[in-house]
C-alpha positions as CSV (number, residue, x, y, z in Angstrom):
1,M,217.0,43.6,197.7
2,L,220.1,46.4,198.0
3,E,223.2,44.9,199.8
4,V,224.8,47.3,201.9
5,V,228.3,47.7,200.9
6,H,230.6,48.4,203.8
7,P,232.6,51.8,203.7
8,E,235.8,50.4,203.6
9,R,235.0,48.3,200.5
10,R,233.2,51.1,198.9
11,N,236.3,53.1,199.4
12,I,238.2,50.6,197.6
13,L,235.9,50.2,194.7
14,Q,236.1,53.9,194.4
15,Q,239.8,53.8,194.1
16,L,239.7,51.1,191.6
17,Q,237.4,52.9,189.5
18,K,239.4,56.6,189.8
19,R,242.5,54.2,188.6
20,T,240.7,52.5,186.0
21,L,239.4,56.1,184.9
22,K,242.7,57.4,184.7
23,N,244.2,54.5,183.0
24,F,241.7,54.7,180.4
25,M,241.2,58.5,179.8
26,D,242.6,58.9,176.4
27,I,240.1,56.3,175.0
28,L,237.4,58.0,177.5
29,I,238.1,61.4,175.7
30,L,238.2,59.9,172.3
31,S,234.8,58.4,173.0
32,E,233.2,61.3,174.3
33,L,234.5,63.4,171.4
34,R,233.2,60.5,168.7
35,K,229.8,61.6,169.9
36,A,230.1,65.3,169.4
37,P,233.1,68.0,169.5
38,M,233.6,69.2,173.0
39,S,235.8,71.8,174.7
40,G,238.2,70.6,177.7
41,Y,235.4,71.8,180.1
42,D,232.8,69.8,178.4
43,V,235.0,67.0,178.4
44,I,235.6,67.0,182.1
45,T,231.9,67.7,182.9
46,S,230.6,64.6,180.9
47,I,233.2,62.3,182.9
48,F,231.7,63.6,186.0
49,D,228.3,63.2,184.8
50,K,229.0,59.8,183.9
51,F,231.4,58.5,186.4
52,N,231.0,60.8,189.6
53,Y,234.6,61.5,188.9
54,L,236.3,64.9,188.9
55,P,239.7,64.4,186.8
56,S,241.7,67.4,187.1
57,S,241.6,70.1,184.6
58,G,245.6,69.9,183.9
59,S,245.4,66.2,183.4
60,V,242.6,66.3,180.9
61,Y,244.3,69.5,179.1
62,S,247.3,67.7,178.7
63,L,246.1,64.7,177.4
64,L,244.2,66.8,174.7
65,Y,247.1,68.2,173.7
66,A,248.9,64.7,173.9
67,L,246.3,63.6,171.3
68,E,246.3,66.6,169.5
69,R,249.9,65.7,168.7
70,E,249.5,62.1,167.8
71,D,246.7,63.7,165.5
72,L,243.9,61.9,167.3
73,V,242.2,64.6,168.1
74,K,241.9,68.3,166.2
75,G,241.6,71.6,168.0
76,G,240.3,74.6,166.8
77,W,239.1,78.1,168.7
78,N,235.7,78.9,168.9
79,G,235.8,82.6,170.6
80,R,237.5,81.9,173.5
81,K,236.9,78.3,173.6
82,R,239.2,75.8,172.1
83,I,237.0,72.9,170.7
84,Y,238.1,69.4,170.1
85,S,236.8,66.9,167.8
86,I,238.3,63.3,166.9
87,T,240.1,62.9,163.6
88,S,239.8,59.7,161.3
89,R,242.9,58.3,163.1
90,G,241.0,58.7,166.7
91,I,237.8,57.1,165.4
92,E,240.0,54.0,164.1
93,I,241.8,53.6,167.8
94,V,238.2,53.9,169.3
95,E,237.0,51.4,167.0
96,T,240.0,49.1,167.8
97,T,239.4,49.4,171.6
98,Q,236.0,48.5,171.5
99,A,236.6,45.5,169.1
100,M,239.2,44.3,171.7
101,Y,237.2,44.7,174.7
102,P,236.7,40.7,175.4
103,N,240.7,40.7,175.0
104,I,240.7,43.6,177.7
105,E,238.2,41.9,180.0
106,G,240.2,38.9,179.7
107,I,243.7,40.6,180.8
108,V,242.0,41.9,183.9
109,K,240.6,38.5,185.1
110,C,243.8,36.9,184.4
111,I,245.3,39.5,186.6
112,F,242.7,39.2,189.5
113,N,243.0,35.3,189.0
114,N,247.0,35.3,189.6
115,V,246.9,37.9,192.3
116,F,243.7,36.1,194.4
117,S,245.0,32.6,193.3
118,F,245.6,30.5,196.4
119,S,248.4,27.7,195.6
């Protein structure tokens, strides 16, 4: 049976999802590039398709340039498109983050447990 979600509650969940996606955007981009090289537009489209969230092109391209400066991605021109691919350092970051998933989940639980503790 489907639960009817109150509109205000749905809005709060959407806001939390948006904040989480923004905070983990670098990991999302690296994860997408691990699957295949992509243009910035392809990254934006992929995130929208998966999460129904449309990040601004400015934030995505700015982050791609920052990731390139940190040697986590490599950009190259293919005609008029700049295509990004993940580097070995970028793969290492994704794998480390993936291995730390239980710790990240624990941090989030700890935050919410402390926020909502009624002592």
